[in-house]
PASEBA-1860 file (N, C-alpha, C; in nm, 3 decimals):
! residues 283
1> SSLPGTQA> -0.579/5.710/-4.839/-0.526/5.578/-4.874/-0.601/5.467/-4.802 ~ -0.720/5.499/-4.745/-0.792/5.392/-4.676/-0.866/5.307/-4.779 ~ -0.903/5.187/-4.739/-0.971/5.095/-4.830/-1.106/5.153/-4.869 ~ -1.155/5.119/-4.990/-1.287/5.170/-5.029/-1.391/5.124/-4.927 ~ -1.482/5.213/-4.896/-1.590/5.174/-4.806/-1.552/5.174/-4.659 ~ -1.425/5.200/-4.627/-1.392/5.211/-4.484/-1.346/5.353/-4.461 ~ -1.346/5.388/-4.338/-1.308/5.524/-4.308/-1.225/5.516/-4.182 ~ -1.103/5.563/-4.190/-1.018/5.556/-4.071/-1.086/5.639/-3.963
9> AKAPAVCG> -1.101/5.581/-3.846/-1.162/5.656/-3.737/-1.075/5.778/-3.711 ~ -1.139/5.893/-3.689/-1.058/6.012/-3.664/-0.983/5.991/-3.534 ~ -0.852/5.976/-3.548/-0.773/5.940/-3.431/-0.774/6.055/-3.331 ~ -0.786/6.023/-3.203/-0.773/6.129/-3.104/-0.629/6.181/-3.109 ~ -0.605/6.297/-3.048/-0.467/6.349/-3.048/-0.380/6.246/-2.978 ~ -0.282/6.196/-3.049/-0.198/6.092/-2.992/-0.074/6.159/-2.934 ~ -0.033/6.110/-2.817/0.088/6.165/-2.758/0.211/6.108/-2.828 ~ 0.321/6.180/-2.815/0.450/6.126/-2.855/0.473/6.109/-3.003
17> HRRMLNRM> 0.388/6.173/-3.086/0.407/6.164/-3.231/0.430/6.302/-3.288 ~ 0.548/6.327/-3.340/0.569/6.455/-3.406/0.503/6.448/-3.542 ~ 0.452/6.561/-3.589/0.385/6.561/-3.719/0.476/6.614/-3.828 ~ 0.581/6.686/-3.789/0.657/6.760/-3.889/0.762/6.678/-3.960 ~ 0.834/6.593/-3.887/0.937/6.515/-3.955/0.956/6.387/-3.879 ~ 0.978/6.283/-3.953/0.992/6.155/-3.886/1.132/6.102/-3.892 ~ 1.223/6.183/-3.949/1.359/6.131/-3.953/1.443/6.212/-3.856 ~ 1.547/6.150/-3.806/1.639/6.219/-3.718/1.740/6.292/-3.803
25> VGGQDAME> 1.768/6.412/-3.768/1.866/6.487/-3.843/1.986/6.506/-3.753 ~ 2.105/6.487/-3.807/2.225/6.503/-3.724/2.240/6.648/-3.683 ~ 2.336/6.675/-3.598/2.360/6.813/-3.558/2.284/6.846/-3.433 ~ 2.315/6.959/-3.375/2.263/6.989/-3.243/2.140/7.078/-3.242 ~ 2.123/7.161/-3.346/2.004/7.246/-3.347/1.882/7.159/-3.376 ~ 1.777/7.178/-3.298/1.653/7.106/-3.325/1.585/7.168/-3.446 ~ 1.503/7.088/-3.513/1.427/7.138/-3.627/1.292/7.190/-3.577 ~ 1.229/7.273/-3.661/1.095/7.322/-3.634/1.001/7.202/-3.616
33> GEWPWQVS> 0.927/7.196/-3.506/0.830/7.088/-3.487/0.888/6.953/-3.449 ~ 1.020/6.949/-3.423/1.082/6.820/-3.394/1.050/6.770/-3.252 ~ 1.041/6.862/-3.157/1.013/6.825/-3.017/0.894/6.910/-2.971 ~ 0.774/6.881/-3.023/0.661/6.975/-3.006/0.607/6.983/-2.863 ~ 0.657/6.897/-2.775/0.615/6.903/-2.633/0.709/6.989/-2.550 ~ 0.823/7.030/-2.606/0.920/7.108/-2.528/0.864/7.247/-2.500 ~ 0.870/7.291/-2.375/0.829/7.427/-2.341/0.942/7.499/-2.268 ~ 0.932/7.631/-2.269/1.022/7.715/-2.189/0.939/7.777/-2.078
41> IQRNGSHS> 0.981/7.754/-1.954/0.913/7.818/-1.841/0.989/7.946/-1.811 ~ 0.919/8.058/-1.821/0.985/8.187/-1.810/0.939/8.260/-1.686 ~ 1.037/8.318/-1.618/1.009/8.394/-1.497/1.047/8.538/-1.525 ~ 0.954/8.628/-1.500/0.979/8.770/-1.529/1.031/8.791/-1.670 ~ 0.979/8.714/-1.765/1.014/8.736/-1.904/1.141/8.669/-1.953 ~ 1.213/8.596/-1.866/1.329/8.526/-1.920/1.327/8.378/-1.886 ~ 1.384/8.300/-1.977/1.384/8.154/-1.967/1.449/8.109/-1.837 ~ 1.376/8.031/-1.757/1.439/7.981/-1.635/1.446/7.830/-1.629
49> CGGSLITK> 1.352/7.760/-1.694/1.354/7.613/-1.691/1.288/7.559/-1.817 ~ 1.318/7.434/-1.846/1.245/7.363/-1.950/1.126/7.292/-1.888 ~ 1.047/7.230/-1.973/0.933/7.150/-1.926/0.877/7.077/-2.046 ~ 0.778/6.992/-2.021/0.718/6.917/-2.131/0.567/6.919/-2.118 ~ 0.500/6.935/-2.233/0.354/6.936/-2.236/0.305/6.792/-2.231 ~ 0.218/6.760/-2.135/0.170/6.622/-2.125/0.019/6.608/-2.149 ~ -0.055/6.718/-2.137/-0.196/6.721/-2.179/-0.221/6.864/-2.229 ~ -0.344/6.893/-2.268/-0.376/7.029/-2.315/-0.353/7.134/-2.208
57> KWVLTAAH> -0.357/7.093/-2.082/-0.351/7.190/-1.973/-0.232/7.176/-1.879 ~ -0.157/7.067/-1.891/-0.054/7.042/-1.790/0.085/7.026/-1.849 ~ 0.181/7.082/-1.777/0.323/7.074/-1.813/0.398/7.008/-1.697 ~ 0.487/6.916/-1.732/0.572/6.850/-1.631/0.707/6.919/-1.629 ~ 0.760/6.948/-1.509/0.890/7.012/-1.496/0.953/6.971/-1.364 ~ 1.059/7.041/-1.322/1.127/7.008/-1.196/1.075/7.096/-1.083 ~ 1.064/7.039/-0.964/1.016/7.116/-0.849/1.112/7.230/-0.815 ~ 1.242/7.209/-0.835/1.337/7.315/-0.794/1.322/7.442/-0.878
65> CFSNTSDT> 1.251/7.430/-0.991/1.225/7.550/-1.072/1.134/7.649/-1.000 ~ 1.059/7.601/-0.903/0.964/7.687/-0.832/0.994/7.695/-0.683 ~ 1.118/7.658/-0.645/1.142/7.647/-0.501/1.140/7.781/-0.429 ~ 1.167/7.891/-0.502/1.178/8.016/-0.426/1.061/8.112/-0.447 ~ 0.950/8.062/-0.494/0.836/8.153/-0.506/0.707/8.076/-0.516 ~ 0.599/8.140/-0.474/0.469/8.077/-0.495/0.382/8.169/-0.580 ~ 0.442/8.277/-0.631/0.365/8.374/-0.708/0.356/8.333/-0.855 ~ 0.244/8.270/-0.891/0.232/8.218/-1.028/0.227/8.329/-1.133
73> SLYRVLLG> 0.194/8.453/-1.092/0.182/8.560/-1.192/0.317/8.599/-1.252 ~ 0.426/8.559/-1.189/0.560/8.591/-1.243/0.595/8.504/-1.363 ~ 0.518/8.397/-1.383/0.556/8.296/-1.482/0.472/8.300/-1.608 ~ 0.538/8.267/-1.720/0.469/8.238/-1.845/0.530/8.110/-1.900 ~ 0.452/8.036/-1.976/0.504/7.915/-2.041/0.501/7.940/-2.191 ~ 0.617/7.925/-2.255/0.627/7.943/-2.400/0.617/7.806/-2.465 ~ 0.518/7.788/-2.553/0.498/7.660/-2.621/0.514/7.677/-2.771 ~ 0.555/7.572/-2.840/0.563/7.574/-2.985/0.682/7.650/-3.041
81> ARQLLQPG> 0.780/7.678/-2.956/0.894/7.758/-3.000/1.015/7.671/-3.033 ~ 1.092/7.714/-3.132/1.220/7.650/-3.158/1.332/7.739/-3.105 ~ 1.309/7.870/-3.107/1.410/7.960/-3.055/1.347/8.054/-2.953 ~ 1.429/8.098/-2.857/1.376/8.182/-2.750/1.361/8.327/-2.793 ~ 1.450/8.373/-2.881/1.437/8.511/-2.929/1.349/8.512/-3.052 ~ 1.249/8.601/-3.054/1.151/8.603/-3.163/1.103/8.462/-3.194 ~ 1.030/8.402/-3.099/0.992/8.262/-3.116/0.900/8.234/-3.235 ~ 0.837/8.338/-3.292/0.767/8.318/-3.418/0.620/8.281/-3.407
89> AHSIYARV> 0.559/8.269/-3.524/0.414/8.257/-3.535/0.357/8.127/-3.481 ~ 0.438/8.022/-3.474/0.385/7.894/-3.428/0.375/7.887/-3.276 ~ 0.434/7.985/-3.209/0.445/7.974/-3.063/0.338/8.055/-2.992 ~ 0.311/8.016/-2.868/0.219/8.093/-2.784/0.275/8.102/-2.643 ~ 0.233/8.206/-2.572/0.265/8.219/-2.430/0.139/8.185/-2.352 ~ 0.154/8.104/-2.248/0.038/8.071/-2.165/0.064/8.119/-2.022 ~ -0.042/8.162/-1.957/-0.031/8.198/-1.816/-0.042/8.072/-1.730 ~ 0.008/8.084/-1.608/0.008/7.970/-1.516/-0.105/7.984/-1.416
97> KQVESNPL> -0.187/7.880/-1.405/-0.297/7.880/-1.309/-0.249/7.834/-1.172 ~ -0.175/7.724/-1.170/-0.122/7.674/-1.042/-0.003/7.583/-1.066 ~ 0.079/7.571/-0.962/0.194/7.481/-0.966/0.179/7.381/-0.852 ~ 0.186/7.253/-0.887/0.181/7.146/-0.785/0.319/7.083/-0.778 ~ 0.392/7.111/-0.669/0.521/7.045/-0.653/0.501/6.916/-0.577 ~ 0.581/6.816/-0.608/0.568/6.689/-0.537/0.598/6.712/-0.389 ~ 0.505/6.671/-0.301/0.524/6.699/-0.158/0.647/6.629/-0.097 ~ 0.699/6.528/-0.167/0.816/6.458/-0.113/0.948/6.530/-0.143
105> YQGMASSA> 0.942/6.634/-0.226/1.065/6.703/-0.266/1.126/6.779/-0.147 ~ 1.258/6.762/-0.130/1.322/6.825/-0.014/1.441/6.913/-0.046 ~ 1.450/6.962/-0.167/1.562/7.049/-0.199/1.658/6.987/-0.298 ~ 1.752/7.070/-0.349/1.841/7.030/-0.458/1.898/6.891/-0.442 ~ 1.900/6.818/-0.552/1.957/6.682/-0.559/1.882/6.583/-0.470 ~ 1.760/6.621/-0.427/1.682/6.523/-0.351/1.589/6.449/-0.447 ~ 1.529/6.343/-0.395/1.428/6.270/-0.471/1.308/6.360/-0.499 ~ 1.222/6.312/-0.588/1.092/6.375/-0.612/1.101/6.519/-0.663
113> DVALVELE> 1.206/6.549/-0.738/1.223/6.684/-0.793/1.135/6.700/-0.918 ~ 1.004/6.693/-0.896/0.910/6.706/-1.007/0.795/6.798/-0.967 ~ 0.744/6.871/-1.064/0.630/6.959/-1.041/0.541/6.956/-1.164 ~ 0.413/6.980/-1.142/0.316/6.990/-1.251/0.263/7.132/-1.255 ~ 0.262/7.190/-1.374/0.219/7.328/-1.392/0.089/7.325/-1.471 ~ -0.016/7.382/-1.412/-0.143/7.388/-1.484/-0.154/7.522/-1.556 ~ -0.184/7.516/-1.685/-0.198/7.638/-1.765/-0.336/7.698/-1.743 ~ -0.343/7.830/-1.753/-0.469/7.900/-1.730/-0.578/7.853/-1.826
121> TPVTFTNY> -0.544/7.839/-1.954/-0.642/7.790/-2.051/-0.579/7.677/-2.131 ~ -0.660/7.577/-2.169/-0.605/7.464/-2.244/-0.550/7.511/-2.379 ~ -0.439/7.453/-2.422/-0.384/7.492/-2.551/-0.449/7.408/-2.661 ~ -0.443/7.460/-2.783/-0.488/7.384/-2.899/-0.366/7.314/-2.958 ~ -0.377/7.184/-2.981/-0.264/7.113/-3.040/-0.248/7.154/-3.186 ~ -0.123/7.170/-3.227/-0.090/7.205/-3.366/0.028/7.116/-3.406 ~ 0.082/7.139/-3.525/0.202/7.065/-3.564/0.321/7.098/-3.474 ~ 0.311/7.210/-3.403/0.425/7.258/-3.324/0.401/7.245/-3.174
129> ILPVCMPD> 0.278/7.213/-3.135/0.242/7.202/-2.993/0.167/7.071/-2.974 ~ 0.237/6.971/-2.920/0.179/6.837/-2.904/0.233/6.775/-2.775 ~ 0.156/6.684/-2.715/0.202/6.625/-2.588/0.297/6.507/-2.609 ~ 0.382/6.485/-2.511/0.468/6.366/-2.509/0.394/6.258/-2.431 ~ 0.425/6.131/-2.454/0.358/6.023/-2.380/0.416/6.009/-2.239 ~ 0.328/5.978/-2.145/0.369/5.944/-2.009/0.371/5.792/-1.998 ~ 0.484/5.735/-1.956/0.495/5.590/-1.952/0.424/5.528/-1.832 ~ 0.362/5.416/-1.858/0.308/5.331/-1.753/0.428/5.276/-1.674
137> PSVIFGKD> 0.410/5.244/-1.544/0.524/5.192/-1.467/0.584/5.063/-1.525 ~ 0.510/4.996/-1.614/0.564/4.872/-1.673/0.675/4.898/-1.774 ~ 0.688/5.023/-1.820/0.790/5.053/-1.922/0.927/5.062/-1.857 ~ 1.022/4.986/-1.908/1.159/4.988/-1.856/1.246/5.063/-1.956 ~ 1.315/5.166/-1.909/1.405/5.241/-1.997/1.546/5.187/-1.980 ~ 1.596/5.124/-2.085/1.726/5.057/-2.074/1.830/5.118/-2.165 ~ 1.952/5.064/-2.154/2.064/5.133/-2.219/2.067/5.124/-2.371 ~ 1.988/5.036/-2.431/1.994/5.029/-2.577/1.887/5.113/-2.646
145> MNCWVTGW> 1.816/5.194/-2.567/1.708/5.272/-2.627/1.759/5.398/-2.694 ~ 1.677/5.447/-2.788/1.707/5.571/-2.858/1.650/5.687/-2.776 ~ 1.735/5.753/-2.697/1.689/5.857/-2.604/1.756/5.991/-2.633 ~ 1.680/6.096/-2.615/1.729/6.231/-2.644/1.692/6.325/-2.532 ~ 1.780/6.419/-2.508/1.750/6.525/-2.412/1.749/6.656/-2.490 ~ 1.656/6.744/-2.455/1.642/6.870/-2.528/1.633/6.987/-2.431 ~ 1.677/7.103/-2.476/1.667/7.221/-2.391/1.738/7.341/-2.451 ~ 1.722/7.454/-2.383/1.783/7.578/-2.430/1.907/7.615/-2.351
153> GSPSEQDR> 1.953/7.525/-2.267/2.079/7.551/-2.199/2.065/7.650/-2.085 ~ 2.180/7.685/-2.035/2.186/7.763/-1.913/2.139/7.906/-1.933 ~ 2.060/7.957/-1.835/2.024/8.099/-1.842/2.141/8.189/-1.802 ~ 2.246/8.131/-1.738/2.354/8.218/-1.690/2.435/8.270/-1.809 ~ 2.476/8.395/-1.799/2.539/8.465/-1.911/2.655/8.389/-1.973 ~ 2.745/8.336/-1.888/2.867/8.281/-1.948/2.843/8.155/-2.030 ~ 2.736/8.081/-2.000/2.712/7.957/-2.074/2.601/7.972/-2.176 ~ 2.552/8.094/-2.192/2.430/8.112/-2.270/2.449/8.077/-2.417
161> LPNPRILQ> 2.346/8.015/-2.474/2.349/7.985/-2.618/2.354/8.117/-2.695 ~ 2.422/8.118/-2.809/2.421/8.240/-2.890/2.279/8.269/-2.941 ~ 2.248/8.397/-2.958/2.117/8.432/-3.014/2.103/8.372/-3.153 ~ 1.982/8.331/-3.196/1.853/8.347/-3.127/1.820/8.237/-3.027 ~ 1.922/8.167/-2.976/1.902/8.062/-2.876/1.806/7.953/-2.926 ~ 1.859/7.872/-3.017/1.781/7.764/-3.080/1.784/7.641/-2.989 ~ 1.669/7.576/-2.979/1.657/7.455/-2.899/1.765/7.353/-2.938 ~ 1.830/7.297/-2.837/1.937/7.199/-2.860/1.887/7.058/-2.830
169> KLAVPIID> 1.941/6.962/-2.904/1.905/6.822/-2.880/2.034/6.741/-2.873 ~ 2.029/6.637/-2.793/2.147/6.552/-2.776/2.101/6.409/-2.753 ~ 2.154/6.316/-2.831/2.125/6.174/-2.809/2.210/6.128/-2.691 ~ 2.147/6.067/-2.592/2.221/6.022/-2.473/2.187/5.878/-2.440 ~ 2.289/5.798/-2.407/2.261/5.662/-2.361/2.222/5.664/-2.213 ~ 2.131/5.574/-2.176/2.097/5.558/-2.034/2.208/5.478/-1.967 ~ 2.245/5.519/-1.847/2.352/5.452/-1.772/2.287/5.384/-1.653 ~ 2.315/5.255/-1.633/2.245/5.190/-1.522/2.294/5.246/-1.388
177> TPKCNLLY> 2.205/5.239/-1.288/2.229/5.306/-1.160/2.356/5.261/-1.088 ~ 2.386/5.129/-1.081/2.512/5.091/-1.014/2.633/5.157/-1.080 ~ 2.634/5.161/-1.213/2.747/5.223/-1.282/2.750/5.374/-1.254 ~ 2.633/5.435/-1.250/2.626/5.579/-1.227/2.675/5.614/-1.087 ~ 2.635/5.535/-0.988/2.684/5.556/-0.851/2.835/5.545/-0.845 ~ 2.888/5.449/-0.921/3.032/5.430/-0.926/3.100/5.554/-0.985 ~ 3.044/5.605/-1.094/3.101/5.725/-1.156/3.099/5.843/-1.060 ~ 2.985/5.861/-0.991/2.974/5.974/-0.899/3.061/5.959/-0.775
185> STDTESGF> 3.104/5.833/-0.746/3.189/5.816/-0.628/3.338/5.828/-0.663 ~ 3.372/5.836/-0.794/3.512/5.856/-0.829/3.545/6.004/-0.821 ~ 3.670/6.033/-0.792/3.721/6.171/-0.782/3.634/6.261/-0.693 ~ 3.576/6.208/-0.587/3.502/6.301/-0.500/3.605/6.373/-0.415 ~ 3.580/6.501/-0.393/3.675/6.578/-0.312/3.672/6.522/-0.171 ~ 3.788/6.518/-0.108/3.795/6.455/0.025/3.702/6.529/0.121 ~ 3.638/6.452/0.205/3.546/6.513/0.300/3.407/6.534/0.244 ~ 3.389/6.512/0.113/3.255/6.525/0.055/3.191/6.388/0.044
193> QPKAIKDD> 3.067/6.383/0.083/2.990/6.261/0.067/2.956/6.249/-0.082 ~ 2.989/6.136/-0.148/2.947/6.127/-0.289/2.795/6.132/-0.299 ~ 2.745/6.196/-0.403/2.600/6.204/-0.419/2.545/6.067/-0.456 ~ 2.436/6.030/-0.393/2.377/5.899/-0.422/2.269/5.913/-0.528 ~ 2.267/5.817/-0.619/2.161/5.812/-0.719/2.047/5.733/-0.655 ~ 1.938/5.802/-0.623/1.830/5.737/-0.549/1.740/5.657/-0.642 ~ 1.648/5.583/-0.580/1.563/5.492/-0.658/1.482/5.561/-0.767 ~ 1.445/5.686/-0.742/1.361/5.752/-0.843/1.445/5.837/-0.938
201> MLCAGFAE> 1.575/5.808/-0.944/1.663/5.881/-1.035/1.713/5.790/-1.145 ~ 1.751/5.853/-1.255/1.799/5.779/-1.371/1.914/5.861/-1.429 ~ 2.021/5.794/-1.469/2.136/5.865/-1.526/2.139/5.845/-1.676 ~ 2.183/5.947/-1.746/2.202/5.935/-1.890/2.313/6.029/-1.931 ~ 2.389/5.988/-2.031/2.497/6.074/-2.076/2.622/5.996/-2.101 ~ 2.736/6.061/-2.081/2.863/6.003/-2.119/2.961/6.012/-2.004 ~ 3.024/5.898/-1.972/3.120/5.897/-1.862/3.236/5.992/-1.889 ~ 3.272/6.004/-2.018/3.388/6.089/-2.049/3.356/6.238/-2.048
209> GKKDACKG> 3.231/6.275/-2.018/3.197/6.417/-2.017/3.177/6.470/-2.158 ~ 3.206/6.595/-2.178/3.199/6.663/-2.308/3.058/6.697/-2.357 ~ 2.960/6.608/-2.336/2.825/6.637/-2.384/2.728/6.609/-2.270 ~ 2.637/6.701/-2.246/2.550/6.682/-2.130/2.435/6.783/-2.138 ~ 2.333/6.759/-2.058/2.230/6.861/-2.039/2.289/6.961/-1.940 ~ 2.250/7.084/-1.953/2.309/7.187/-1.867/2.204/7.256/-1.781 ~ 2.252/7.340/-1.689/2.167/7.398/-1.585/2.030/7.445/-1.631 ~ 2.027/7.529/-1.735/1.899/7.589/-1.773/1.802/7.490/-1.832
217> DSGGPLVC> 1.853/7.369/-1.857/1.763/7.267/-1.908/1.684/7.202/-1.796 ~ 1.712/7.240/-1.672/1.637/7.187/-1.558/1.490/7.178/-1.590 ~ 1.428/7.067/-1.554/1.285/7.053/-1.574/1.246/7.003/-1.711 ~ 1.341/7.004/-1.804/1.312/6.960/-1.940/1.309/6.808/-1.950 ~ 1.268/6.757/-2.067/1.247/6.613/-2.080/1.366/6.534/-2.135 ~ 1.377/6.412/-2.084/1.459/6.307/-2.147/1.356/6.213/-2.208 ~ 1.356/6.199/-2.340/1.254/6.117/-2.406/1.319/6.001/-2.481 ~ 1.248/5.889/-2.486/1.298/5.772/-2.558/1.191/5.727/-2.657
225> FVNQAWMQ> 1.235/5.672/-2.768/1.143/5.627/-2.872/1.107/5.482/-2.843 ~ 0.984/5.459/-2.801/0.940/5.325/-2.760/0.819/5.286/-2.844 ~ 0.832/5.179/-2.922/0.720/5.135/-3.006/0.654/5.248/-3.083 ~ 0.736/5.318/-3.159/0.686/5.421/-3.251/0.630/5.546/-3.184 ~ 0.654/5.564/-3.056/0.608/5.688/-2.991/0.718/5.738/-2.898 ~ 0.722/5.870/-2.879/0.819/5.929/-2.786/0.759/5.929/-2.646 ~ 0.829/5.865/-2.554/0.786/5.860/-2.415/0.885/5.934/-2.328 ~ 0.835/6.001/-2.228/0.927/6.072/-2.139/0.978/5.980/-2.030
233> AGVISWGE> 1.109/5.959/-2.030/1.172/5.872/-1.930/1.208/5.950/-1.804 ~ 1.250/6.076/-1.822/1.299/6.151/-1.707/1.279/6.300/-1.719 ~ 1.293/6.365/-1.604/1.289/6.511/-1.594/1.429/6.554/-1.553 ~ 1.489/6.648/-1.626/1.625/6.691/-1.595/1.627/6.750/-1.454 ~ 1.709/6.693/-1.367/1.709/6.736/-1.229/1.840/6.800/-1.186 ~ 1.950/6.726/-1.195/2.078/6.783/-1.152/2.194/6.709/-1.216 ~ 2.308/6.767/-1.203/2.431/6.705/-1.248/2.537/6.789/-1.183 ~ 2.662/6.744/-1.182/2.766/6.826/-1.121/2.835/6.903/-1.231
241> GCARRNRP> 2.814/7.033/-1.234/2.872/7.113/-1.341/2.809/7.074/-1.473 ~ 2.878/7.105/-1.581/2.826/7.073/-1.713/2.923/6.981/-1.784 ~ 2.874/6.865/-1.827/2.954/6.775/-1.910/3.091/6.746/-1.850 ~ 3.095/6.723/-1.719/3.223/6.687/-1.658/3.246/6.538/-1.663 ~ 3.373/6.500/-1.660/3.410/6.358/-1.654/3.342/6.290/-1.536 ~ 3.294/6.169/-1.558/3.234/6.088/-1.451/3.113/6.151/-1.383 ~ 3.053/6.249/-1.448/2.935/6.312/-1.388/2.823/6.322/-1.491 ~ 2.762/6.207/-1.526/2.651/6.213/-1.624/2.531/6.289/-1.566
249> GVYIRVTS> 2.439/6.327/-1.654/2.320/6.398/-1.608/2.231/6.307/-1.525 ~ 2.165/6.365/-1.425/2.076/6.287/-1.338/1.933/6.339/-1.358 ~ 1.845/6.245/-1.380/1.705/6.275/-1.412/1.614/6.210/-1.309 ~ 1.498/6.269/-1.288/1.398/6.202/-1.204/1.316/6.110/-1.296 ~ 1.300/5.986/-1.253/1.224/5.887/-1.332/1.076/5.920/-1.329 ~ 1.018/5.933/-1.446/0.875/5.964/-1.453/0.793/5.848/-1.396 ~ 0.835/5.724/-1.424/0.754/5.609/-1.377/0.749/5.600/-1.224 ~ 0.852/5.652/-1.156/0.851/5.647/-1.009/0.743/5.736/-0.949
257> HHDWIHRI> 0.696/5.832/-1.027/0.598/5.928/-0.975/0.463/5.916/-1.043 ~ 0.440/5.798/-1.099/0.315/5.768/-1.168/0.194/5.796/-1.079 ~ 0.197/5.749/-0.955/0.080/5.764/-0.867/0.050/5.911/-0.838 ~ 0.154/5.987/-0.813/0.137/6.130/-0.785/0.082/6.203/-0.908 ~ 0.137/6.173/-1.026/0.089/6.237/-1.149/-0.058/6.200/-1.172 ~ -0.089/6.072/-1.152/-0.226/6.024/-1.173/-0.323/6.091/-1.076 ~ -0.277/6.115/-0.953/-0.363/6.178/-0.854/-0.399/6.321/-0.896 ~ -0.302/6.392/-0.953/-0.326/6.531/-0.989/-0.398/6.544/-1.123
265> IPELKFQS> -0.368/6.452/-1.215/-0.433/6.456/-1.349/-0.500/6.321/-1.374 ~ -0.615/6.296/-1.309/-0.676/6.163/-1.320/-0.712/6.123/-1.463 ~ -0.736/6.224/-1.550/-0.778/6.191/-1.688/-0.660/6.152/-1.779 ~ -0.538/6.171/-1.732/-0.421/6.141/-1.816/-0.408/5.991/-1.840 ~ -0.389/5.954/-1.967/-0.369/5.812/-1.999/-0.219/5.782/-2.006 ~ -0.178/5.680/-1.934/-0.038/5.638/-1.938/-0.023/5.531/-2.045 ~ 0.091/5.529/-2.112/0.111/5.438/-2.225/0.198/5.321/-2.185 ~ 0.158/5.201/-2.227/0.234/5.083/-2.186/0.354/5.058/-2.275
273> GRKRWPLV> 0.356/5.120/-2.393/0.469/5.095/-2.482/0.448/4.972/-2.567 ~ 0.339/4.899/-2.541/0.307/4.788/-2.632/0.221/4.843/-2.743 ~ 0.230/4.784/-2.858/0.151/4.835/-2.972/0.003/4.817/-2.943 ~ -0.074/4.916/-2.983/-0.219/4.909/-2.961/-0.286/4.867/-3.091 ~ -0.355/4.755/-3.090/-0.430/4.711/-3.207/-0.578/4.714/-3.169 ~ -0.673/4.728/-3.264/-0.642/4.761/-3.403/-0.610/4.909/-3.414 ~ -0.528/4.946/-3.511/-0.493/5.086/-3.527/-0.609/5.162/-3.590 ~ -0.687/5.093/-3.674/-0.808/5.154/-3.730/-0.925/5.074/-3.676
281> RPL> -1.015/5.145/-3.607/-1.129/5.071/-3.552/-1.222/5.028/-3.663 ~ -1.270/4.904/-3.659/-1.369/4.863/-3.760/-1.497/4.945/-3.739 ~ -1.569/4.967/-3.847/-1.691/5.048/-3.835/-1.803/4.965/-3.773
END
């Protein structure tokens, strides 16, 4: 459909653009190719954390996913899958070359709960395996944005998704930090220090509970649609229980760790969220 005599420049692989469907479908099961950056980080063959593909070689996840081991050979990363059981022909398993945890991370519910996982070999992008955009620090994620959290839920038996364990998606509103601190300080058990939402944390979800990201989604992405592209706002870090009243999900802000991500992956381009013109380069 290009004009006669012009030729659309072959666009480089663009982050944050799904190729399979551009409409949102209601319901909780994700569609094939709907969240092509979502990965499953598997330890000893079973799903332990979510993560997101950000370049051909790197996956962003939570540091606590790797807190009890340094043996990368125990891990595989499943990409391009919609379901965990018999993930199908579009999916691949990748070996892990190295894990870089943020040096500022100090344990559960602490700041800097982010890690970067380098894959042994770069993946080939397909309709089912594509990177999400990393936001420039100038991008502000606010409460009126269209944001979604995705994951396969808890690995623990009692909360486990029914087979074949299809990727779940949930639209969540961002909750501003003062309000989130207020929610976390209500109904605290006596003698317990309410958990503080630190500067590099972001809350999203529902004050009334009922819908939330759950344990096994740790490390997975909270993404928002900004200027026609999906940008990752947060990494699922912690929450108190699952979908409890006054306990929205707590995420690590990707923009707070821009410098650290840039240091480890200098070639990664961060997106400002402003439209880039011209969309077709003149010849």
